[in-house]
C-alpha positions as CSV (number, residue, x, y, z in Angstrom):
1,M,22.8,34.7,-7.4
2,K,24.8,31.7,-8.3
3,T,25.9,29.0,-5.7
4,A,29.3,28.0,-5.2
5,A,28.4,25.0,-7.0
6,A,26.8,26.5,-10.1
7,T,30.4,28.9,-10.5
8,R,32.4,25.8,-10.1
9,K,33.4,24.5,-13.7
10,P,34.8,20.8,-14.4
11,K,38.2,19.8,-14.7
12,A,37.3,17.9,-17.7
13,A,34.3,17.0,-19.8
14,A,31.5,15.0,-18.5
15,P,30.6,11.9,-20.2
16,Q,28.2,11.8,-22.8
17,T,27.2,8.1,-23.0
18,L,23.9,7.0,-21.2
19,D,25.8,4.7,-18.5
20,A,27.7,7.6,-17.4
21,Q,25.0,9.9,-16.6
22,L,23.6,10.1,-12.8
23,C,20.3,10.9,-13.9
24,F,19.8,7.6,-15.5
25,A,21.3,5.7,-12.6
26,L,18.9,7.3,-10.4
27,Y,15.9,6.9,-12.8
28,S,17.0,3.2,-13.6
29,T,17.3,2.4,-9.7
30,G,13.9,4.4,-9.2
31,L,12.2,2.2,-11.8
32,A,13.5,-0.8,-10.0
33,L,12.2,0.3,-6.6
34,N,8.9,1.1,-7.9
35,K,8.6,-2.4,-9.7
36,V,9.7,-4.2,-5.9
37,Y,7.0,-2.0,-4.3
38,R,4.2,-2.7,-6.9
39,K,4.4,-6.4,-6.0
40,L,4.6,-5.7,-1.9
41,L,2.1,-3.2,-2.2
42,A,-0.3,-4.9,-4.7
43,P,-2.0,-7.2,-1.6
44,L,-2.5,-3.5,0.1
45,G,-4.4,-2.0,-2.9
46,L,-2.0,0.6,-3.1
47,T,0.2,2.3,-5.3
48,Y,3.7,3.7,-4.4
49,P,2.6,7.4,-4.4
50,Q,-0.4,6.4,-2.1
51,Y,1.8,4.3,0.1
52,L,3.9,7.4,0.4
53,V,0.8,9.3,1.6
54,M,-0.3,6.6,3.8
55,L,3.2,6.5,5.8
56,V,2.6,10.3,6.2
57,L,-0.9,9.8,7.8
58,W,0.3,6.9,10.0
59,E,2.8,9.1,11.4
60,R,0.4,12.1,11.9
61,D,-3.2,11.8,11.0
62,Q,-5.1,14.5,10.2
63,V,-3.1,16.9,7.9
64,T,-3.5,19.2,5.6
65,V,-3.0,18.8,1.8
66,S,-0.2,21.1,2.0
67,E,1.3,19.3,5.0
68,I,1.0,16.3,2.9
69,G,2.4,18.1,-0.2
70,E,5.9,19.5,1.8
71,R,6.6,16.0,3.3
72,L,6.3,14.4,-0.3
73,F,7.6,17.1,-2.6
74,L,4.4,16.9,-4.3
75,D,2.1,19.8,-5.7
76,S,-1.4,20.2,-5.0
77,A,-2.2,19.0,-8.2
78,T,-0.5,15.7,-8.3
79,L,-1.6,15.2,-4.8
80,T,-5.4,15.7,-5.3
81,P,-6.0,12.5,-7.8
82,L,-3.9,10.5,-5.7
83,L,-6.1,11.7,-2.5
84,K,-9.3,11.3,-4.3
85,R,-8.3,7.5,-4.8
86,L,-7.6,6.8,-1.3
87,E,-10.8,8.5,-0.3
88,A,-12.8,6.1,-3.0
89,S,-11.0,3.2,-1.5
90,G,-12.3,4.3,1.6
91,L,-8.7,4.6,3.4
92,I,-8.7,8.5,4.2
93,T,-11.2,11.3,4.2
94,R,-11.2,14.9,2.8
95,T,-12.4,17.5,4.8
96,R,-12.6,21.6,4.6
97,A,-10.9,23.1,7.7
98,K,-13.8,25.1,9.7
99,D,-11.2,27.8,10.5
100,D,-10.2,28.3,6.9
101,E,-12.2,26.5,4.1
102,R,-9.1,26.6,1.5
103,Q,-7.6,24.2,3.5
104,V,-8.1,20.3,2.9
105,I,-7.8,18.0,6.2
106,I,-7.0,14.5,5.3
107,A,-7.9,12.1,7.9
108,L,-7.3,8.4,8.0
109,T,-10.5,5.9,8.4
110,P,-10.9,3.1,11.0
111,E,-10.1,1.0,7.5
112,G,-7.0,3.2,7.1
113,R,-5.5,3.3,10.3
114,A,-6.1,-0.8,10.0
115,Q,-4.1,-0.8,7.2
116,K,-0.7,0.3,9.0
117,A,-1.1,-3.4,10.7
118,E,-1.1,-5.4,7.2
119,A,1.7,-2.9,5.5
120,R,4.3,-3.5,9.1
121,A,6.3,-6.2,6.6
122,V,7.0,-3.9,3.6
123,P,9.9,-2.1,4.7
124,M,11.9,-5.2,6.0
125,E,10.5,-6.9,2.5
126,L,11.9,-4.2,0.6
127,F,15.3,-4.2,3.0
128,C,15.7,-7.9,2.1
129,A,15.0,-7.2,-1.4
130,T,18.0,-4.6,-1.9
131,E,20.6,-7.2,-0.6
132,C,22.3,-4.4,1.5
133,T,23.5,-4.1,4.6
134,V,21.7,-1.7,7.2
135,D,25.1,0.3,7.1
136,E,25.1,0.2,3.2
137,L,21.6,1.6,2.8
138,G,22.0,4.0,5.5
139,A,24.7,5.4,4.0
140,M,22.9,5.8,0.8
141,K,19.9,7.5,2.2
142,Q,22.5,10.2,3.7
143,Q,23.9,10.7,0.3
144,L,20.6,11.0,-1.5
145,E,19.3,13.3,0.7
146,S,22.7,15.1,0.5
147,L,22.4,15.3,-3.3
148,R,18.8,16.2,-2.6
149,T,19.3,19.1,-1.0
150,S,22.4,20.6,-3.3
151,L,20.0,20.1,-6.5
152,A,17.4,22.0,-4.7
153,R,19.2,24.7,-3.8
154,N,20.6,25.0,-7.5
155,T,17.4,24.8,-8.9
């Protein structure tokens, strides 16, 4: 089944230059964002993907791997090594669910809970690094979420 977006034909040929590509703008922005996060997260000993997992757990502790994967749009093959490193760092535990041993429950350790306070300044520091207003970032976030939804519908 084709969606309206899939059947829509562009009125003119799309530009073929690198700088005209939406994908490159998103990719290179992601790289720049990750560089800022690398600097901000280094004192916490976290990588950006690990920080995302910790954000999920700071919102709601004791969730399954699949729940984390759904929130972060990641599969378990990508999450498992990341979670093993967080466990080795003493920030989380991984235990099999008692009622369904196929499910693995991820929980914060006391150190993992304490790290939330240490990470409190990260969002504001990132906001300052963007040099955008709150309204600009809000609008940009909303546009990106809409784009993600549209692209997901067309995969």
